[in-house]
ZANUVO-943013 format. One record per residue (C-alpha): residue number from 0; x, y, z. Coordinates in nm, 2 decimals. Each point is the difference from the previous one (the first is absolute). Last residue first. Example, Ala and Ser with C-alpha at 12.3 -4.5 7.8 and 13.67 -1.06 7.14 Angstrom:
% residues 2
FIFI / i / xx / yy / zz
FIFI / 1 / 1.37 / -0.11 / 0.71
FIFI / 0 / -0.14 / -0.34 / 0.07
This chain:
% residues 258
FIFI / i / xx / yy / zz
FIFI / 257 / 0.03 / 8.23 / 2.43
FIFI / 256 / 0.02 / -0.19 / 0.31
FIFI / 255 / 0.08 / -0.37 / -0.13
FIFI / 254 / 0.14 / 0.11 / -0.38
FIFI / 253 / -0.23 / 0.00 / -0.28
FIFI / 252 / -0.10 / -0.22 / -0.28
FIFI / 251 / -0.05 / 0.14 / -0.33
FIFI / 250 / 0.30 / -0.14 / -0.18
FIFI / 249 / -0.13 / -0.37 / 0.14
FIFI / 248 / -0.26 / 0.03 / -0.30
FIFI / 247 / -0.39 / -0.04 / 0.17
FIFI / 246 / -0.02 / -0.08 / 0.35
FIFI / 245 / -0.39 / 0.06 / -0.01
FIFI / 244 / -0.21 / -0.07 / 0.33
FIFI / 243 / 0.36 / 0.06 / 0.18
FIFI / 242 / 0.00 / 0.40 / -0.16
FIFI / 241 / 0.37 / 0.10 / 0.05
FIFI / 240 / 0.10 / -0.34 / -0.01
FIFI / 239 / 0.27 / -0.06 / 0.21
FIFI / 238 / 0.41 / 0.09 / 0.01
FIFI / 237 / 0.25 / -0.10 / 0.25
FIFI / 236 / 0.31 / 0.17 / 0.03
FIFI / 235 / 0.34 / -0.15 / -0.15
FIFI / 234 / 0.34 / 0.13 / 0.12
FIFI / 233 / 0.27 / 0.28 / -0.06
FIFI / 232 / -0.23 / 0.20 / 0.23
FIFI / 231 / 0.01 / 0.33 / -0.21
FIFI / 230 / 0.00 / -0.21 / -0.32
FIFI / 229 / -0.30 / -0.16 / 0.15
FIFI / 228 / -0.06 / -0.30 / -0.24
FIFI / 227 / -0.34 / -0.15 / -0.18
FIFI / 226 / 0.12 / -0.06 / -0.34
FIFI / 225 / 0.33 / -0.07 / 0.06
FIFI / 224 / 0.27 / 0.23 / -0.05
FIFI / 223 / 0.17 / 0.15 / -0.32
FIFI / 222 / 0.33 / 0.12 / -0.02
FIFI / 221 / 0.15 / -0.28 / -0.26
FIFI / 220 / -0.24 / -0.23 / -0.05
FIFI / 219 / 0.07 / 0.01 / -0.39
FIFI / 218 / 0.36 / -0.12 / 0.13
FIFI / 217 / 0.29 / 0.13 / -0.09
FIFI / 216 / 0.34 / -0.14 / 0.00
FIFI / 215 / 0.13 / 0.17 / -0.30
FIFI / 214 / 0.02 / -0.31 / -0.27
FIFI / 213 / -0.33 / -0.16 / 0.16
FIFI / 212 / -0.18 / 0.35 / -0.02
FIFI / 211 / 0.09 / 0.02 / -0.39
FIFI / 210 / -0.08 / -0.33 / -0.08
FIFI / 209 / -0.35 / 0.04 / 0.19
FIFI / 208 / -0.03 / 0.33 / -0.22
FIFI / 207 / 0.07 / -0.15 / -0.36
FIFI / 206 / -0.22 / -0.30 / 0.07
FIFI / 205 / -0.30 / 0.21 / 0.13
FIFI / 204 / -0.13 / 0.24 / -0.26
FIFI / 203 / 0.23 / -0.03 / -0.31
FIFI / 202 / 0.02 / -0.38 / 0.04
FIFI / 201 / -0.36 / -0.03 / 0.08
FIFI / 200 / -0.07 / 0.22 / -0.30
FIFI / 199 / 0.24 / -0.16 / -0.24
FIFI / 198 / -0.18 / -0.38 / 0.09
FIFI / 197 / -0.31 / 0.13 / -0.02
FIFI / 196 / 0.04 / 0.11 / -0.31
FIFI / 195 / 0.14 / -0.31 / -0.12
FIFI / 194 / -0.26 / -0.19 / 0.16
FIFI / 193 / -0.29 / 0.22 / -0.22
FIFI / 192 / 0.20 / -0.06 / -0.31
FIFI / 191 / 0.00 / -0.35 / 0.04
FIFI / 190 / -0.37 / -0.07 / 0.05
FIFI / 189 / -0.14 / 0.00 / 0.32
FIFI / 188 / -0.08 / -0.35 / 0.17
FIFI / 187 / -0.38 / -0.10 / -0.05
FIFI / 186 / -0.21 / 0.01 / 0.30
FIFI / 185 / -0.11 / -0.26 / 0.20
FIFI / 184 / -0.21 / 0.07 / 0.33
FIFI / 183 / 0.24 / 0.06 / 0.31
FIFI / 182 / 0.08 / -0.30 / 0.24
FIFI / 181 / -0.21 / -0.02 / 0.33
FIFI / 180 / 0.26 / 0.00 / 0.27
FIFI / 179 / -0.17 / 0.25 / 0.23
FIFI / 178 / -0.29 / -0.19 / -0.03
FIFI / 177 / -0.28 / 0.29 / 0.16
FIFI / 176 / -0.13 / 0.12 / 0.29
FIFI / 175 / 0.12 / -0.28 / 0.22
FIFI / 174 / -0.10 / -0.01 / 0.36
FIFI / 173 / 0.31 / 0.04 / 0.23
FIFI / 172 / 0.23 / -0.26 / 0.08
FIFI / 171 / 0.31 / 0.24 / 0.06
FIFI / 170 / 0.09 / -0.19 / -0.33
FIFI / 169 / -0.31 / 0.11 / -0.14
FIFI / 168 / 0.11 / 0.37 / 0.08
FIFI / 167 / 0.36 / -0.03 / -0.13
FIFI / 166 / -0.15 / -0.16 / -0.33
FIFI / 165 / -0.25 / 0.29 / -0.03
FIFI / 164 / 0.28 / 0.29 / 0.05
FIFI / 163 / 0.19 / -0.19 / -0.25
FIFI / 162 / -0.28 / -0.02 / -0.28
FIFI / 161 / -0.06 / 0.40 / 0.08
FIFI / 160 / 0.37 / 0.11 / -0.04
FIFI / 159 / 0.04 / -0.23 / -0.32
FIFI / 158 / -0.37 / 0.19 / -0.14
FIFI / 157 / 0.19 / 0.33 / 0.06
FIFI / 156 / 0.37 / -0.11 / -0.18
FIFI / 155 / 0.21 / -0.21 / 0.20
FIFI / 154 / 0.40 / 0.13 / -0.06
FIFI / 153 / 0.28 / -0.09 / -0.16
FIFI / 152 / -0.11 / 0.01 / -0.35
FIFI / 151 / 0.07 / 0.41 / -0.02
FIFI / 150 / -0.34 / 0.01 / -0.20
FIFI / 149 / -0.21 / -0.18 / 0.29
FIFI / 148 / -0.03 / -0.39 / 0.04
FIFI / 147 / -0.35 / -0.18 / 0.03
FIFI / 146 / -0.03 / 0.02 / -0.39
FIFI / 145 / 0.30 / -0.20 / 0.01
FIFI / 144 / -0.14 / -0.32 / 0.12
FIFI / 143 / 0.22 / -0.14 / 0.27
FIFI / 142 / -0.23 / 0.09 / 0.29
FIFI / 141 / -0.26 / -0.20 / -0.18
FIFI / 140 / 0.23 / -0.30 / -0.01
FIFI / 139 / 0.00 / 0.01 / 0.38
FIFI / 138 / 0.31 / -0.19 / 0.13
FIFI / 137 / 0.19 / 0.30 / 0.16
FIFI / 136 / -0.30 / 0.19 / 0.15
FIFI / 135 / 0.05 / -0.29 / 0.30
FIFI / 134 / -0.16 / 0.20 / 0.32
FIFI / 133 / 0.23 / -0.14 / 0.30
FIFI / 132 / -0.16 / 0.03 / 0.32
FIFI / 131 / 0.27 / -0.02 / 0.29
FIFI / 130 / 0.08 / -0.26 / 0.26
FIFI / 129 / 0.29 / 0.10 / 0.08
FIFI / 128 / 0.24 / -0.31 / -0.13
FIFI / 127 / -0.28 / -0.11 / -0.27
FIFI / 126 / 0.02 / 0.37 / -0.11
FIFI / 125 / 0.37 / 0.03 / 0.00
FIFI / 124 / 0.02 / -0.33 / -0.23
FIFI / 123 / -0.23 / 0.11 / -0.25
FIFI / 122 / 0.16 / 0.37 / -0.01
FIFI / 121 / 0.36 / -0.22 / -0.06
FIFI / 120 / -0.18 / -0.20 / -0.27
FIFI / 119 / -0.15 / 0.36 / -0.19
FIFI / 118 / 0.41 / 0.13 / 0.03
FIFI / 117 / 0.13 / -0.27 / -0.17
FIFI / 116 / -0.31 / -0.03 / -0.25
FIFI / 115 / 0.05 / 0.39 / -0.08
FIFI / 114 / 0.37 / -0.09 / -0.08
FIFI / 113 / -0.06 / -0.26 / -0.22
FIFI / 112 / -0.27 / 0.18 / -0.20
FIFI / 111 / 0.27 / 0.29 / -0.08
FIFI / 110 / 0.06 / -0.05 / -0.32
FIFI / 109 / -0.35 / -0.13 / -0.08
FIFI / 108 / -0.20 / 0.27 / 0.17
FIFI / 107 / 0.16 / 0.25 / -0.24
FIFI / 106 / -0.03 / -0.19 / -0.29
FIFI / 105 / -0.38 / -0.02 / 0.01
FIFI / 104 / -0.32 / -0.06 / 0.22
FIFI / 103 / -0.03 / 0.24 / 0.28
FIFI / 102 / 0.09 / -0.12 / 0.33
FIFI / 101 / -0.20 / -0.01 / 0.32
FIFI / 100 / 0.14 / 0.07 / 0.34
FIFI / 99 / 0.01 / -0.29 / 0.26
FIFI / 98 / -0.14 / 0.17 / 0.30
FIFI / 97 / 0.03 / 0.02 / 0.38
FIFI / 96 / -0.28 / 0.06 / 0.24
FIFI / 95 / 0.09 / 0.07 / 0.40
FIFI / 94 / -0.27 / -0.07 / 0.24
FIFI / 93 / 0.11 / 0.26 / 0.29
FIFI / 92 / 0.19 / -0.02 / 0.28
FIFI / 91 / 0.25 / 0.21 / -0.05
FIFI / 90 / 0.28 / -0.23 / 0.04
FIFI / 89 / -0.12 / -0.13 / -0.30
FIFI / 88 / 0.12 / 0.33 / -0.22
FIFI / 87 / 0.38 / -0.04 / 0.12
FIFI / 86 / 0.01 / -0.38 / -0.08
FIFI / 85 / -0.18 / 0.05 / -0.33
FIFI / 84 / 0.32 / 0.31 / -0.06
FIFI / 83 / 0.24 / -0.24 / 0.07
FIFI / 82 / -0.17 / -0.28 / -0.20
FIFI / 81 / 0.03 / 0.27 / -0.29
FIFI / 80 / 0.32 / 0.06 / 0.08
FIFI / 79 / 0.15 / -0.33 / 0.00
FIFI / 78 / -0.19 / -0.07 / -0.35
FIFI / 77 / 0.18 / 0.35 / -0.18
FIFI / 76 / 0.33 / -0.17 / 0.14
FIFI / 75 / -0.08 / -0.33 / -0.17
FIFI / 74 / -0.11 / 0.18 / -0.30
FIFI / 73 / 0.33 / 0.21 / -0.02
FIFI / 72 / -0.09 / 0.22 / -0.30
FIFI / 71 / 0.18 / 0.16 / -0.32
FIFI / 70 / -0.22 / 0.05 / -0.30
FIFI / 69 / -0.30 / 0.14 / 0.21
FIFI / 68 / -0.33 / -0.21 / -0.02
FIFI / 67 / 0.12 / -0.20 / 0.36
FIFI / 66 / 0.02 / 0.33 / 0.18
FIFI / 65 / -0.38 / 0.15 / -0.09
FIFI / 64 / -0.13 / -0.32 / 0.06
FIFI / 63 / 0.12 / 0.00 / 0.39
FIFI / 62 / -0.27 / 0.12 / 0.13
FIFI / 61 / -0.41 / 0.00 / 0.09
FIFI / 60 / -0.10 / -0.03 / 0.36
FIFI / 59 / -0.35 / 0.05 / 0.11
FIFI / 58 / -0.09 / 0.07 / 0.36
FIFI / 57 / -0.34 / -0.10 / 0.19
FIFI / 56 / -0.08 / 0.08 / 0.35
FIFI / 55 / 0.23 / 0.29 / 0.03
FIFI / 54 / 0.20 / 0.04 / 0.32
FIFI / 53 / 0.16 / 0.33 / -0.15
FIFI / 52 / 0.35 / -0.09 / 0.10
FIFI / 51 / 0.06 / -0.23 / -0.25
FIFI / 50 / -0.09 / 0.20 / -0.31
FIFI / 49 / 0.23 / 0.28 / 0.17
FIFI / 48 / 0.31 / -0.28 / 0.01
FIFI / 47 / -0.11 / -0.12 / -0.33
FIFI / 46 / 0.01 / 0.26 / -0.24
FIFI / 45 / 0.37 / 0.18 / 0.00
FIFI / 44 / 0.23 / -0.28 / 0.09
FIFI / 43 / -0.21 / -0.29 / -0.14
FIFI / 42 / -0.15 / 0.20 / -0.29
FIFI / 41 / 0.34 / 0.13 / -0.06
FIFI / 40 / 0.21 / -0.32 / -0.02
FIFI / 39 / -0.31 / -0.15 / -0.23
FIFI / 38 / 0.05 / 0.25 / -0.27
FIFI / 37 / -0.24 / 0.29 / -0.04
FIFI / 36 / -0.12 / 0.09 / -0.37
FIFI / 35 / -0.31 / 0.13 / 0.12
FIFI / 34 / -0.10 / 0.10 / 0.35
FIFI / 33 / -0.18 / -0.21 / 0.24
FIFI / 32 / -0.10 / 0.16 / 0.34
FIFI / 31 / -0.41 / -0.06 / 0.02
FIFI / 30 / -0.15 / 0.07 / 0.30
FIFI / 29 / -0.38 / -0.08 / 0.08
FIFI / 28 / -0.28 / 0.00 / 0.27
FIFI / 27 / -0.30 / -0.12 / 0.02
FIFI / 26 / -0.20 / 0.12 / 0.32
FIFI / 25 / -0.33 / -0.23 / -0.14
FIFI / 24 / 0.11 / -0.29 / -0.25
FIFI / 23 / -0.20 / -0.08 / -0.28
FIFI / 22 / 0.05 / 0.31 / -0.23
FIFI / 21 / 0.35 / 0.05 / 0.13
FIFI / 20 / 0.09 / -0.34 / -0.12
FIFI / 19 / -0.13 / 0.08 / -0.34
FIFI / 18 / 0.18 / 0.31 / 0.00
FIFI / 17 / 0.35 / -0.17 / 0.12
FIFI / 16 / -0.03 / -0.23 / -0.26
FIFI / 15 / 0.00 / 0.26 / -0.32
FIFI / 14 / 0.28 / 0.20 / 0.19
FIFI / 13 / 0.22 / -0.32 / 0.00
FIFI / 12 / -0.10 / -0.12 / -0.35
FIFI / 11 / 0.09 / 0.35 / -0.17
FIFI / 10 / -0.08 / 0.36 / 0.05
FIFI / 9 / 0.23 / 0.23 / -0.22
FIFI / 8 / -0.08 / 0.41 / 0.02
FIFI / 7 / -0.06 / 0.19 / -0.33
FIFI / 6 / -0.33 / 0.19 / 0.12
FIFI / 5 / -0.21 / -0.24 / -0.22
FIFI / 4 / 0.17 / -0.33 / 0.16
FIFI / 3 / 0.28 / -0.18 / -0.11
FIFI / 2 / 0.06 / -0.44 / 0.07
FIFI / 1 / 0.31 / 0.07 / -0.21
FIFI / 0 / 0.22 / -0.01 / 0.35
């Protein structure tokens, strides 16, 4: 979400990371099963089995945060489901990467901070148990800066996604391109009138629809499939860069054999 391309599609940190890996890995293949708004139980039921069956060298699992940000949440159950998901993915044999997700400075973070820290503590335990890699974005002050977040205040913007991709890249032991946690330049805070206008726009365009979905049991991901999923087969298919020498945005990649 919120890392938009000129054609209206989204990219995001995982696609950015994949493009960089493709540029240095002949025969690179990539599948992205992620769907916005999914809860960890849905990720476990719908995505982890297909992901584990692919025999990937590297698998990332980011889940649970949508659960703990809901008004009512059994955090212990969420943690147990996350552990089951990790155990399933580890069976696929590839290196598992987990993430302590960033949080935007503000009242929402403070309200849900205890839940988030309970989830992240379990992530650390899971990683230690299974030899997984943890990318700690929660400790980043730069990614907590509101300027790294989109207007919906729930998703990182393009610069935030770029930094997450760089953080994962470096955690994998690959040569740094930049300091992903470097603070943004100091800037004067917006005035009262600008803040109120932004708050009203946020409530109208994002908060209202979010409340509506919660009241009706809907999700922003309903009816959506992963970025590279075959509706006919019901499973993810492999894609590769159209031109291996110039991977470009992942949306320009093609199915193998196409």
